[in-house]
N, C-alpha and C positions, 0 to 999 in steps of 0.2 A: 959770302955769308950774309944772311939777312939779320938785321938788328931792329929791336923794338925798344924805344925809349919812352918812359913815363915822365912827362914834363912836370907833373905834380903827383903827390902821394895821396891816393884815395882808394879805398877797398874796391869800389866798382870799376875804377880805371885799372886797378891790378887785374881784376877779372877780365876786363876787355882785352888787356894785353895777352893774357893766357889764351883767350879765345882766338885772337888773331894769330898767335903762334900755332895753335892746333890746326887751324884750317889752312894756313900757309903750308904747313908740312904735309897735310893731306893733298893739297893741290900740286905740290912739288915733292913727291915722296923721296927723291934723291937729292934734295937741296942741302942736306946736312942740318946741323943744329941751328935753331933760331934763338939768338940771345935776347934776354929781356933785362933791362936795367933802369934804375931811376936816375935821370940826368936832366935837370931843368935847363941845362945849357946846351943840350944836344943840337946839332945842326945837320946831321945826316940820319939815315935809317928812318923807320916809321916812328913818328913822334905823336904821342897821344896826350891830349890835355883839353882844357876848356878853351873856348874862343878867346877869352881875355889873355890866356897864356901866350897866345900868338899875335895879340894886337888886332884880332878880327872883330869887326863891328857886329854886336849881337843885339842892337837896340830894337830890332823888330819883335823881340820877345817881350811882351808886356809883363810877364812873370817868369823870370829865368828858371824857377823851380818847376813850373808846370809846362812851359812852352819848350818844345824840343826843336832845336836848330841843329842840323847835321851839316858839317863842312868837311870836304875831302879835297885835298890838292896833292896828288901823288904822281910819281913816275914809276918805272918798273922796279926801282930799288928802295924807294922810301918816300917820305913826304909827311904832310900834316893830315891827321885824322882827329877832328875836334867836334865838340858839341857845346851847347849852351848850359848843360849841367852834366853831371857824371853819367847819368842814364843815357843821355844823348851821345856821349862818347862811345858807349857800348853799341848803341844802335848805328852810329856812324861806321863802326867796325863791320857790322853785319851788312850795311849798305855798300861799303867798299868791296866786301866779298861777293855780294849780289852782283855788283857791276862787273865783277870778274867771273860771273857765270854760276855762282853757287845758288842753290835754292833749298828752302826748307818747306816741304810739302805736307808733312805729317809730323806729329811729335815723335821723339825717339830717333835713335840712330838709323832705323830703317826708313825714316822719312827724309833723309838728306840726299840731295843731288850735288855732289862735289866733283867738278871736272878735274882732270889732270891737265894742267896748263901752266904756262908762265904767267905771272901777274902782269897786268897792263896798267897804264896810267889812267887815273880817274880824276875828273873834275866834277864836283857836285856840291851844291849848296841849296838847302831848302829847310824851311820851317814847316812842321807838320800842319796840315790844314785844320785838323780837329785836335783840340787840346788833350782831352781824356779819351784814350783808346783802350777799352778794357773788356775783360770777361769776368763772370762771377761763377763760382762753383754751383753746380746743380746736378740733377740726375742721379745716376747710380755710380758713385765715384770710389775708386780704390786709391790708396795713397800713391801708388805708382802713376796712375793717370793724372792726378793733380800735380805731382812733382814734374812730370813730363810736360804738361801744358804750361806750367810756370816757366820752365826752361825754353819752351817753344815761343812764348809770347814776344819777347824782344827781337827774336830772329826774324819775325814777320812784320815787325813794326808796331806792335802793341806796347803801351807804356804803363799800364796799370793793371792791378789784379785785385779782385774783391773776394773775400771769404765771408760768406753769409753765416750768421749765427755765432753766438759766444762759443758754442760747441756744435759743430756741424755733424753730429752723430747720425742724424736722420739720413743724410745723403750717403754717408759711408755704410749705414745699415742697409740701405737699398741695394748697394753692390754686394756686400759680404753675405747678405741673406739671399742674394740672387733673385731679386724681385722679378716676377713674371717669367722666370726660367725654371720650370720644374725639372729640367735635365741636369741641374747643378745642385750640389749639396750645400746646405747652409753652413757658414763659418763665421759665427757672430763675433763682433768686436765690442770692447767695453767703452764706456764713456771716457775713462781715463786714458785709454789708448788713443782715442780720437783727439782728445785735447793735446796730447803729446805731438800727434801728427800735425795739428794745426800750428803749433809752435815751430815745427820743422819747416812747414810751408812758409811761415813768416820769415824765417831765416833765409830761405831761398829767394823770396821776393826781395828782401833787403840786399842780398848778394848782387842782384842785377839792377838795383836802384829803382825798381818799379814803384810807382805810387801805390800805396797800400790803402785799400778801402775795406772797411770792416763792419760787421754786424747786420743791421736791418731789422727784421721782426724780433720780438721777444721782450721788448721794453714794457709792454703792457701787461706782462705776466710775471716775469722773474722778480721784479722789485717787490712784488706782493707775496712772494713765496710759492708761486705756481711754477711747476717744472714744465718747460716747453721743449726739453731736449729731444723728445720723440717726435717733434714736428707735428704733422697733421693726423697722427694716430689718435683715434677716439679712445678715451680712457674713462668709461662710465664709473661713477663712484669715486673719482679722484678727490682726495682729501683737500678741502679748502680751509686754510687757517682762519679761524673765526675773526682774528684781527684784520684779515684781508677782505672779508665779505663786504663790508660797507663801501669799499673802494671799487668793487666790480661794477661794470655797466648794468643798469637796470633794463632788461630786455624782456618783453612779454610778462611784465609784472614780477620778475625774479632777478635777483643778483646772484648769478651763478656762472660757472664755466660754460662758455657758449658752445652748445652742441657737443659737450664733453672734450673740447679741444682747447687747451690753454693758449696755444699760439694764436688762435682765432678770437680770443677774448679781449674786448676793449675794457677800459676802465672809466670811471665816472670823472670826466675831465673838468667838470665845473667845481669839483671838490679841490680846494686849494691845498689841503694837506696831501691828497693823492698826487697832485702835480709836483709838489715839493719832494715827495718820496721818489718819484720817477726821475726828476731833474738831478737829485743828489746821486742816485744810482748810476746815471749816465756819466756824471762828472767824476764819480769814483772810478768808473771803468776807464775814462779818458786819462785820468791821473796815473793810473797804473800802466796803461797801454800807450806809452809815449811814441811808439813806432807807428801808430796809426795816423795816416795823413788825412783821410776823410772818414768820419764816423757817421754811419747811417742810423738815423732814428726814425723808424717807421712805426706805424700803429699796427693793430691786429691784422692778420692776413685773411680777412674775410670782408664781407660787405653787408650793408643794411643791418648792422648789429650794434649801432652806437646807442649810448645811454639815453633812455626815454624819461628820465626824472625831470621834474618841473624846472630845475635850475639849468640842466643841460639843454633843454628845449629852447631856452632864451637866446641861444646862439647856435651857429652851425658848428659841426665837428671841426671844421678848419679854423674857426675862430679860437676854439679851445686849444687846438694844436699849435697855433701861432703863439698863444699865450704861454704854452709850455716851452716853445722854442725861445722866446724872449727871457723866460725865467732861467732856462738852461744857459743861455748866453751870459746872463749876469753871474751865475754860479761859476762858470768856466773863467770869466774875467776876474772874479774875486780870487780864484786859485792860480791866476796868471798862466792859464793853459791856452795855447794858440790853436787847438784842435778845430779843424773845419768840420761843420755839421751839415749833413745832407738830410733834408726832409722830403717826404714822398707825396706827390700828387697822384693819388691812387684810389680807385673805387670812390668811396664817399668823400674823400678829401680832394677829388677832382673839382668839387664846387669850391670856389674861392671864398675866403672869409668875407663876411659882410661888414664887420666892425674893426677887426684887429689888423695891425700891420707889423711886419718884421722891423724891429728897431735898429738892428745892426746887420745890414745885408752883407757886409764884408765877411762875416762869420759863416754865412750859409750858402748852400747851393740847393736849388729846386730840382727834384728828380721826377720826371714824368714817367709813370708806369702805365702805359696804355694797354693794359692786359686784355681788354675786351675788343680790341681792334681787329679788322679783317687783315688777312695776309695774302689776298688775291689782287691787291692793287696798291699803288703808291700815289696818293693824291698830292696836289700842289699845296704845301703847308703854309704858303704865304697868301693864298687866295682868301677872300672873305668867307666866313663860316656862317652856317645857318643859325637860327634862333636856339639859344641854350634852354635846356629843360630847367625849370625851377627845382630847387632842392626839396625833396619830399622824404622826411625822416624815415629811414628804414623801409622805404618803398621805391627807391630810385631804380631807374632803368638806365644803364650805362651805354655810352656811344659805341657803335660798331665801326665808325669811320675814324681814321687817324686825323682827318681834316677837322672833324667835329671836336676832337680833343684839343686842337689848337685854339678853339674859341674859349675853352675853359682855362687854358694856359694864359691867354691874353688878359683874362680877368685876374688871374693870380699875379701877373706882372704889375698890375696896378697897386698891389699890396706889398710887393717884394721886388726890389731892384737887384736881386742876387743873380749870379750866373745860373744857367740851366743845363742839366744833363737829361738824357733819356735812358730808361732801363728797358731793354728790348728782349724779345722772346723768340727770335728766329730759330735759335738753336735749342729751344725747349722742345715741346712736342711738334711744333709746326714743321720742322725740317723733315719729319717722317711722312708728311702728307704728300710730298713730292718724291715719287719713286726714283726719278732720274737725277735729282739734285740740281738741275740747271735752272728751273723756275725759281726756287727759293734763293739761289745765288743771284739771279736777276733782281729779286725783291730786295735782298740785302743791299745790292749796289744802288738801286734807286732810292731806297730809304735813307741810306747814309747821306747821299747827296741832298735829299730833300730836307733832312734834319739840319744839315749844315747851312743850307740856304735860309732856313727859318731861324737861325741864330743860336742853335744849340752848341754848347762848348764841349760836349762829350757824349759818348755812348758806352753803356755797360751792357754786355750781352749775357743774359741769364740763360744757362743751357748746360747740356752734358759736356763733360771734359773729353768725351769720345764722339765728337761731332764730325766724323770723317767717313760718312757712309753715303754713297759708295766710294767717295773720295773726299778730299779736303778743299775742294774748289770753293764752295760757298764761304768757308771760314777764311780762306786766302783772299777772296774778294773783299770780305769785311775789313781785314787788316790793311790791305793795300789801298782801298778806297778811302778809309779814314785818314791815312797819311797824305794821300794826294787825291782829292776829290775830282780832279780833271782826268784821272785814269780812264782809259777806254775799256769797256766791258769785253768787247771782242778780242782786244789785245791781251787782257788778263786771261781770258779763256785759252787763247793760243799759247800763252806763256806757261800756264799751269799744265794744261793737257800735254803739251809737247815734252815737257820735262817728266811728267808722270808716266806717259805711255809711249814716248819715242815716235818712231816713224808712222805708227798707225793711230795717232792721236785723233785725227779727224773722224775716222770710222768709229772710234769709241765715243766721241762727242755726239755724233749723229745717232748712235744706238741709244745713248742715255736720254737724248732729246725725245726719241720715239717712245721709250718706256714711260717717261714723264707724261707725255701727252695721252698715252693710252690709259694711264692711271687716273689722270685728270685731277689735279690738286684741288680745283674748285669743288669737285665731288667729294673727295676724301676728307677735306678740311671741315671739321664740324663747326668751327668758330663762326663762320659767316652765314651759316644756314638759317633761313627764316622758318622753314617748314619742319626742319629736323627729320624729314623723310628721306630715306635712302632708296626708296623704291624707284628704280629706273631700269626696267628690263632690257631696253635697247643698249644700255651701257654695259650690261653683262657680256654681250657679244664681244665688245672691244676688250674688256678685262680678260676674257678667256684667250685672247690673242697674245697676251704678254708671255705666257710660258713658252709658246712656240718661238717667239722672237728671241727670248733669252737662250733657249736651247740652240738656236741657230748660230749663236755667237760663242757658245762655250768652247767648242773645239778651237776656234780662232784665239780665244784668250789663252788656252793651254799652249798653243803654238807660239804665241807672241810673248809668253811669260819669261823665258830665259833672256837675260840681259846682262850687260857688263855693269849695270847700275842696280844695286839691290832695291832701290826705291821703285824702279820700274817692275821688277819681279814681284814685289809686294803689291803694287797697284793692280797688276793683272790677276794676282791671286785673290785680291779683294773683289774684283769683278766676277770671278768664278763663284765665289761665295754669294755675291749679290744676285747672280743669276738663279742660284738655288732659292734664295730669299724671295725673289719675284715669283718664281714658279709656285712656291708654297703659299704665299700670302694672297695671290691674285684670285684663287678659287674662293677664298672666304669673302673677298669683296664681291665677286660675281654672284654668289649665293645671296648676299645682302641686297644687291641690286635687283634680284628676282623676287625679293620679298620673303625669302625662306630664312627667317630670322634664327630659328633654332638650329638649322643646319649650318648657317653661317657662323654662329657662335661656336658650335662644335668644331668646325673647320679651323677657326682662329685658335681655339684652345689646342688643337692638334699641331697647328703651325708652331706655336710657342714651344711646345715640347720637342717637336722634330727638329726645328732649326736651332733651338736652344743649345743643342749638343755641340754646335760649331762655335758658340760665342767664346769659349776659352781660347780658340785659335785667333780670333779677330777682335778681342775685347779692347785693344788699344784704339780701335776705330769705330766700333759698333756697340750701342747701348741697348740691349734687349729690354731692360727694365722700362726705359722711356718709350720704346716702340709699343710695348704692351699698354702703357699708360695712355699713349696717344689715341689708340683705338678703343680702349675701354671707357674713354670719356663719354662717347656718344654711340659710335657705330656698334660696339659690342658691350654696351654698358650692363647688359644682363649678367656678364661674367663677374661683376662686382658683388653680386648677391651670393650668399653661401650656397654651395651645392646641396641638393636634397639630402644627401647622406650626412651632411654636417648639421642639419637641423633636426632637433629632437623628434 
């Protein structure tokens, strides 16, 4: 009989013990009951606790709360499974199971590969190479998808989760209103329901000991009585409290809601009273939300829209931003709150302050959000950068190269000695510009390694909670490489594909490689384009070869689908749907390449409707709302205009 002993009492270690028991019983279905008990003096069985409980040196961790050390020393019947903190104990359990052949390839029970085997001895000790390994909610999210990705995160080695916004109703609204999917009926949810769901998510994050990161945008609106719950939805005529109007940024001679979007509206940061209102609102939030480990304080989610009043013009937006951060630090200190604050180097605040400096760097973390970067290359982030553009109030042109962003970060580091994270967007719309999924996986791999080499302590991925299309390889690469940046890409590919597809994994990988090359991510990705022209008739010929390639594989996928492992059955089922997706979307791309814009838009609209009827079957993995958003940004932007029948 197998026994599990908890050397110390802690809710996360309790959960780790239950997870170990569950998977041991799945691996050995006839092994009988596995007992769990609290026994700090245990000398046999599987013993779970902190490094210090076993006298194991953990001095390599500079911050035991943030740095994850996993230590495993077991034989076939028991041994030590330990970590530098309770979260690391849970991750050590998953590492032990991984070393015994288990894999988690997608969220949910259908994403598990659990072999039937006797457990073997494991010797393992490692501290994660990147301190913060996180994802943030985005896209069209259901509560099921968010809960499943929270559960999935520690299984693949992520240690942190971020929930953007005080109330993330906008992302839930995208899903439940089935954005970009005319084949599904809307099923609206209320603000109150979403707020309840956020609290449920927070409880699940805590259950696993994950580092909880919260908020982001909204601080420039909500403290002044502007409702930003609907996100980027334009609300013409939104009522502005007269008491708030003097605090709004003066842009174009008017203090108003910027382009009718409260979330995109900055405030007059030279106004001391306005800064005090915001600082106190943030401190009030922190005082109530003591479960938050990193509280993100970002400015408005737009650019070139900072206050143009005479007082604000005397300094850069980053100077006023740093003044706000210092005032917030003093307010939090006065309230004896240890909350860590994250400020964002993003759009206009990419330009470092000219005068101000962060007074208490221990409180803060810099977050680089290089949202305008290219995703077709990974530059050397330690190489010398080119000349920086001077700040030009509300007329700035932002970098297209990630390397150029490093130049701006170096200027920031002169003003702030805090650690630095980056906020990345691989799993936002960019993943959908790679039809095969292997090129974006390579970009993720190279970017993680480049960021770590450049001294970043963490990465937070903004993106869909359903980023597993046509499989979860890119997300798997993200998690595995963050934990161990020496991981080999080709070995990760073999590992993931062989578990997801079994004996035919190489054929699947080759097929997806071909699909990706035929689509040409450099063509489909609007972000890096200088001409914004999609006219390339010779490429239309290649795009029209995609349906035939997909069709040639469909019968094989059907033949290979039956498996002893549910995860492989699901993987092949996804490939069959993905073949339909490729056949449907390629014609719209080809028409665009031929310069037939109206026909291309009509074809894409038809694709959304025709393929949308399948989303209900694959929604754990596929986010049609973001697919539509990806291509409506540039390629089919005409679809963003009201149809003629909708205009008077």
